[in-house]
A tleap script that builds the chain and sets N, CA, C and O, in Angstrom:
source leaprc.protein.ff14SB
mol = sequence {
  NMET THR GLU LYS CYS GLN GLY CYS PRO ALA
  ARG TRP ARG GLY ILE TYR ASP ASP ARG GLY
  ARG LEU VAL VAL ALA MET THR PHE GLN SER
  ASP LEU GLY ASP SER TRP GLU TRP ALA ASP
  ASP PRO GLY TYR ASP GLU LYS PHE SER ALA
  LEU GLY ILE ARG ILE GLY ILE ASN TYR ILE
  ILE TYR SER MET THR CHIE
}
set mol.1.N position { 0.862 -0.959 0.391 }
set mol.1.CA position { -0.234 -0.146 0.163 }
set mol.1.C position { 0.719 1.220 -0.195 }
set mol.1.O position { 1.815 1.184 0.364 }
set mol.2.N position { 0.547 2.045 -0.778 }
set mol.2.CA position { 1.413 3.725 -1.164 }
set mol.2.C position { 0.256 4.155 -0.017 }
set mol.2.O position { -0.601 3.598 0.669 }
set mol.3.N position { 0.958 5.935 -0.329 }
set mol.3.CA position { 0.693 6.930 0.629 }
set mol.3.C position { 1.244 7.948 -0.407 }
set mol.3.O position { 2.310 8.200 -0.968 }
set mol.4.N position { -0.216 8.466 -0.366 }
set mol.4.CA position { 0.338 9.171 -2.026 }
set mol.4.C position { 0.673 11.048 -0.767 }
set mol.4.O position { 1.718 11.667 -0.968 }
set mol.5.N position { -0.160 11.482 0.123 }
set mol.5.CA position { 0.135 12.564 0.694 }
set mol.5.C position { -0.374 12.435 1.963 }
set mol.5.O position { -1.565 12.291 2.237 }
set mol.6.N position { 1.174 12.526 3.263 }
set mol.6.CA position { 0.492 13.153 4.108 }
set mol.6.C position { -0.287 13.880 4.579 }
set mol.6.O position { 0.273 14.961 4.399 }
set mol.7.N position { -1.669 14.197 5.318 }
set mol.7.CA position { -1.468 15.396 6.122 }
set mol.7.C position { -2.433 16.557 5.133 }
set mol.7.O position { -2.780 17.695 5.448 }
set mol.8.N position { -2.754 15.649 3.603 }
set mol.8.CA position { -3.571 16.242 2.773 }
set mol.8.C position { -5.212 16.075 2.903 }
set mol.8.O position { -5.856 15.039 2.738 }
set mol.9.N position { -5.665 17.290 3.218 }
set mol.9.CA position { -7.503 17.120 3.597 }
set mol.9.C position { -7.999 16.332 2.081 }
set mol.9.O position { -7.624 16.663 0.956 }
set mol.10.N position { -8.918 15.238 2.421 }
set mol.10.CA position { -9.847 14.660 1.046 }
set mol.10.C position { -11.312 16.354 0.805 }
set mol.10.O position { -11.737 17.325 1.432 }
set mol.11.N position { -11.458 15.735 -0.362 }
set mol.11.CA position { -12.298 16.908 -0.713 }
set mol.11.C position { -13.023 16.372 -1.634 }
set mol.11.O position { -12.759 15.217 -1.968 }
set mol.12.N position { -13.915 16.955 -2.154 }
set mol.12.CA position { -15.211 16.312 -2.977 }
set mol.12.C position { -15.763 17.503 -3.870 }
set mol.12.O position { -16.195 18.334 -3.071 }
set mol.13.N position { -15.948 17.970 -5.202 }
set mol.13.CA position { -16.159 19.225 -5.788 }
set mol.13.C position { -17.021 18.373 -6.106 }
set mol.13.O position { -17.137 17.159 -5.934 }
set mol.14.N position { -17.842 19.467 -6.782 }
set mol.14.CA position { -19.098 19.010 -8.007 }
set mol.14.C position { -19.683 20.039 -9.157 }
set mol.14.O position { -19.960 21.169 -8.753 }
set mol.15.N position { -19.830 19.840 -10.125 }
set mol.15.CA position { -19.902 20.844 -10.837 }
set mol.15.C position { -21.965 20.684 -11.087 }
set mol.15.O position { -22.666 19.679 -10.974 }
set mol.16.N position { -22.322 21.983 -11.407 }
set mol.16.CA position { -23.627 21.409 -11.359 }
set mol.16.C position { -24.072 22.517 -12.034 }
set mol.16.O position { -23.584 23.647 -12.067 }
set mol.17.N position { -25.720 21.772 -12.935 }
set mol.17.CA position { -26.021 22.830 -14.420 }
set mol.17.C position { -27.037 23.665 -13.707 }
set mol.17.O position { -27.362 23.789 -12.527 }
set mol.18.N position { -27.519 24.324 -15.117 }
set mol.18.CA position { -28.091 25.534 -14.175 }
set mol.18.C position { -29.572 25.296 -13.606 }
set mol.18.O position { -30.310 26.193 -13.200 }
set mol.19.N position { -29.823 24.164 -13.640 }
set mol.19.CA position { -31.492 23.772 -12.287 }
set mol.19.C position { -30.682 22.907 -11.103 }
set mol.19.O position { -31.224 22.124 -10.322 }
set mol.20.N position { -29.080 23.274 -11.163 }
set mol.20.CA position { -28.915 23.299 -9.659 }
set mol.20.C position { -28.668 21.586 -9.801 }
set mol.20.O position { -28.457 21.057 -8.710 }
set mol.21.N position { -28.664 20.748 -10.865 }
set mol.21.CA position { -28.194 19.309 -10.789 }
set mol.21.C position { -26.612 19.064 -10.872 }
set mol.21.O position { -25.796 19.732 -11.507 }
set mol.22.N position { -26.357 17.796 -9.969 }
set mol.22.CA position { -25.069 17.721 -10.207 }
set mol.22.C position { -24.729 16.803 -11.281 }
set mol.22.O position { -25.112 15.642 -11.134 }
set mol.23.N position { -23.888 17.191 -12.650 }
set mol.23.CA position { -23.700 17.018 -13.528 }
set mol.23.C position { -21.601 15.849 -13.448 }
set mol.23.O position { -21.139 15.127 -14.332 }
set mol.24.N position { -21.128 16.108 -12.415 }
set mol.24.CA position { -19.520 15.678 -12.176 }
set mol.24.C position { -19.492 15.593 -10.682 }
set mol.24.O position { -20.046 16.218 -9.779 }
set mol.25.N position { -18.738 14.701 -10.739 }
set mol.25.CA position { -18.572 14.608 -9.415 }
set mol.25.C position { -17.220 14.232 -9.115 }
set mol.25.O position { -16.704 13.189 -9.517 }
set mol.26.N position { -16.678 15.054 -8.435 }
set mol.26.CA position { -14.677 14.909 -8.514 }
set mol.26.C position { -14.296 14.626 -6.910 }
set mol.26.O position { -15.013 14.966 -5.969 }
set mol.27.N position { -13.100 13.977 -6.807 }
set mol.27.CA position { -12.518 13.410 -5.701 }
set mol.27.C position { -11.311 13.872 -5.568 }
set mol.27.O position { -10.608 13.762 -6.573 }
set mol.28.N position { -10.929 14.264 -4.820 }
set mol.28.CA position { -8.949 14.158 -4.642 }
set mol.28.C position { -8.430 13.985 -3.327 }
set mol.28.O position { -9.358 14.105 -2.528 }
set mol.29.N position { -7.376 13.762 -2.775 }
set mol.29.CA position { -7.150 13.359 -2.028 }
set mol.29.C position { -7.842 11.921 -1.044 }
set mol.29.O position { -7.434 11.731 0.102 }
set mol.30.N position { -8.503 11.353 -1.440 }
set mol.30.CA position { -9.639 10.502 -1.510 }
set mol.30.C position { -9.090 9.028 -1.339 }
set mol.30.O position { -9.375 8.154 -0.520 }
set mol.31.N position { -8.203 9.058 -2.399 }
set mol.31.CA position { -8.065 7.715 -2.897 }
set mol.31.C position { -9.370 6.283 -3.154 }
set mol.31.O position { -9.331 5.053 -3.133 }
set mol.32.N position { -10.069 6.989 -3.307 }
set mol.32.CA position { -11.204 6.252 -4.098 }
set mol.32.C position { -10.774 5.173 -5.134 }
set mol.32.O position { -11.270 4.047 -5.182 }
set mol.33.N position { -9.736 5.670 -6.010 }
set mol.33.CA position { -9.064 4.726 -7.191 }
set mol.33.C position { -8.522 3.796 -6.620 }
set mol.33.O position { -8.432 2.826 -7.373 }
set mol.34.N position { -8.023 3.588 -5.421 }
set mol.34.CA position { -6.791 2.813 -4.577 }
set mol.34.C position { -7.887 2.139 -3.663 }
set mol.34.O position { -7.399 1.191 -3.047 }
set mol.35.N position { -9.373 2.370 -3.363 }
set mol.35.CA position { -10.024 1.318 -2.878 }
set mol.35.C position { -10.542 0.492 -4.027 }
set mol.35.O position { -10.969 -0.603 -3.661 }
set mol.36.N position { -10.606 0.698 -5.143 }
set mol.36.CA position { -10.646 -0.314 -6.652 }
set mol.36.C position { -9.914 -1.381 -6.622 }
set mol.36.O position { -9.970 -2.556 -6.258 }
set mol.37.N position { -8.670 -0.073 -7.481 }
set mol.37.CA position { -7.305 -1.223 -7.281 }
set mol.37.C position { -6.851 -2.728 -6.765 }
set mol.37.O position { -6.687 -3.834 -7.281 }
set mol.38.N position { -6.688 -1.827 -4.768 }
set mol.38.CA position { -6.054 -3.120 -4.032 }
set mol.38.C position { -7.833 -4.054 -3.309 }
set mol.38.O position { -7.871 -4.607 -2.210 }
set mol.39.N position { -8.289 -4.023 -3.676 }
set mol.39.CA position { -9.272 -4.523 -3.102 }
set mol.39.C position { -9.754 -5.927 -2.823 }
set mol.39.O position { -10.561 -6.389 -2.017 }
set mol.40.N position { -8.685 -6.655 -4.131 }
set mol.40.CA position { -8.338 -7.828 -3.784 }
set mol.40.C position { -7.294 -8.589 -3.293 }
set mol.40.O position { -7.117 -9.801 -3.414 }
set mol.41.N position { -6.299 -7.371 -2.459 }
set mol.41.CA position { -5.092 -7.544 -2.326 }
set mol.41.C position { -5.036 -8.039 0.009 }
set mol.41.O position { -5.711 -7.468 0.865 }
set mol.42.N position { -4.438 -8.710 0.144 }
set mol.42.CA position { -5.264 -9.040 1.511 }
set mol.42.C position { -5.050 -7.929 2.498 }
set mol.42.O position { -5.857 -7.351 3.226 }
set mol.43.N position { -3.400 -7.736 2.293 }
set mol.43.CA position { -2.938 -5.808 2.768 }
set mol.43.C position { -3.392 -4.616 3.163 }
set mol.43.O position { -3.069 -3.798 4.024 }
set mol.44.N position { -4.484 -4.731 2.066 }
set mol.44.CA position { -5.105 -3.563 2.298 }
set mol.44.C position { -7.242 -3.915 3.156 }
set mol.44.O position { -8.146 -4.737 3.008 }
set mol.45.N position { -6.973 -2.644 3.979 }
set mol.45.CA position { -8.152 -3.067 4.787 }
set mol.45.C position { -9.402 -2.835 3.985 }
set mol.45.O position { -9.463 -2.001 3.082 }
set mol.46.N position { -10.674 -3.826 4.456 }
set mol.46.CA position { -11.248 -4.544 3.669 }
set mol.46.C position { -12.380 -3.081 3.705 }
set mol.46.O position { -12.758 -2.732 2.586 }
set mol.47.N position { -12.869 -2.317 4.805 }
set mol.47.CA position { -13.345 -1.443 4.996 }
set mol.47.C position { -13.157 -0.523 3.944 }
set mol.47.O position { -14.177 -0.288 3.297 }
set mol.48.N position { -12.463 -0.129 3.710 }
set mol.48.CA position { -12.086 1.041 2.838 }
set mol.48.C position { -12.723 0.494 1.095 }
set mol.48.O position { -13.366 1.091 0.231 }
set mol.49.N position { -11.991 -1.295 1.211 }
set mol.49.CA position { -12.410 -1.385 -0.488 }
set mol.49.C position { -13.841 -1.718 -0.753 }
set mol.49.O position { -14.343 -2.084 -1.816 }
set mol.50.N position { -14.349 -1.544 0.295 }
set mol.50.CA position { -15.677 -2.244 0.500 }
set mol.50.C position { -16.764 -0.545 0.454 }
set mol.50.O position { -17.828 -0.607 -0.161 }
set mol.51.N position { -16.481 0.418 0.930 }
set mol.51.CA position { -16.720 1.670 1.059 }
set mol.51.C position { -16.680 2.421 -0.580 }
set mol.51.O position { -17.638 2.849 -1.223 }
set mol.52.N position { -15.397 2.399 -0.912 }
set mol.52.CA position { -15.024 2.842 -2.170 }
set mol.52.C position { -15.825 2.224 -3.528 }
set mol.52.O position { -16.076 3.018 -4.435 }
set mol.53.N position { -16.244 0.741 -3.674 }
set mol.53.CA position { -17.119 0.322 -4.573 }
set mol.53.C position { -18.656 0.657 -4.090 }
set mol.53.O position { -19.584 0.647 -4.900 }
set mol.54.N position { -18.824 0.929 -2.814 }
set mol.54.CA position { -20.442 1.624 -2.944 }
set mol.54.C position { -20.494 2.751 -2.939 }
set mol.54.O position { -21.611 3.235 -2.752 }
set mol.55.N position { -19.626 3.446 -3.087 }
set mol.55.CA position { -19.448 4.645 -3.725 }
set mol.55.C position { -19.267 4.957 -4.847 }
set mol.55.O position { -19.906 5.993 -5.033 }
set mol.56.N position { -18.722 4.643 -5.790 }
set mol.56.CA position { -18.701 3.675 -7.098 }
set mol.56.C position { -20.152 3.401 -8.067 }
set mol.56.O position { -20.554 3.984 -9.075 }
set mol.57.N position { -20.670 2.361 -7.353 }
set mol.57.CA position { -21.915 1.783 -7.311 }
set mol.57.C position { -22.599 3.180 -7.790 }
set mol.57.O position { -23.008 3.545 -8.891 }
set mol.58.N position { -22.549 3.936 -6.270 }
set mol.58.CA position { -23.637 4.970 -6.221 }
set mol.58.C position { -23.436 5.835 -7.523 }
set mol.58.O position { -24.447 5.723 -8.217 }
set mol.59.N position { -22.410 6.735 -8.158 }
set mol.59.CA position { -22.096 7.118 -8.622 }
set mol.59.C position { -22.291 6.368 -10.245 }
set mol.59.O position { -22.284 7.143 -11.201 }
set mol.60.N position { -22.423 5.218 -10.450 }
set mol.60.CA position { -22.923 4.869 -11.330 }
set mol.60.C position { -24.622 4.852 -12.059 }
set mol.60.O position { -25.121 5.204 -13.128 }
set mol.61.N position { -25.118 4.202 -10.732 }
set mol.61.CA position { -26.713 4.180 -10.099 }
set mol.61.C position { -26.689 5.959 -10.481 }
set mol.61.O position { -26.328 6.284 -11.612 }
set mol.62.N position { -26.918 6.575 -9.907 }
set mol.62.CA position { -27.162 8.028 -10.024 }
set mol.62.C position { -27.335 8.592 -11.395 }
set mol.62.O position { -28.363 9.120 -11.821 }
set mol.63.N position { -25.544 8.319 -12.422 }
set mol.63.CA position { -25.697 8.824 -13.652 }
set mol.63.C position { -26.934 7.935 -14.466 }
set mol.63.O position { -27.504 8.462 -15.421 }
set mol.64.N position { -27.105 7.289 -14.255 }
set mol.64.CA position { -28.291 6.258 -15.141 }
set mol.64.C position { -29.161 6.419 -14.796 }
set mol.64.O position { -29.955 5.754 -15.460 }
set mol.65.N position { -29.845 7.194 -13.741 }
set mol.65.CA position { -31.438 7.323 -13.025 }
set mol.65.C position { -31.684 9.294 -12.879 }
set mol.65.O position { -32.743 9.770 -12.471 }
set mol.66.N position { -30.649 10.035 -13.245 }
set mol.66.CA position { -30.540 11.245 -13.196 }
set mol.66.C position { -30.012 12.229 -14.817 }
set mol.66.O position { -29.897 13.454 -14.786 }
savepdb mol mol.pdb
quit
């Protein structure tokens, strides 16, 4: 497991359309991609990979229904 930035705060950002609907979601320093990449590695904590997968599924469902 690698550490990218010690002490850097995680951030979520979004871009909204003229009607106030979220159309783009962005994450910084959250290691969301790492949670997908390392999900099958026994050294990576399962609670983080499970949370990252749930967030990714939420992104997909939201984008398909809105």
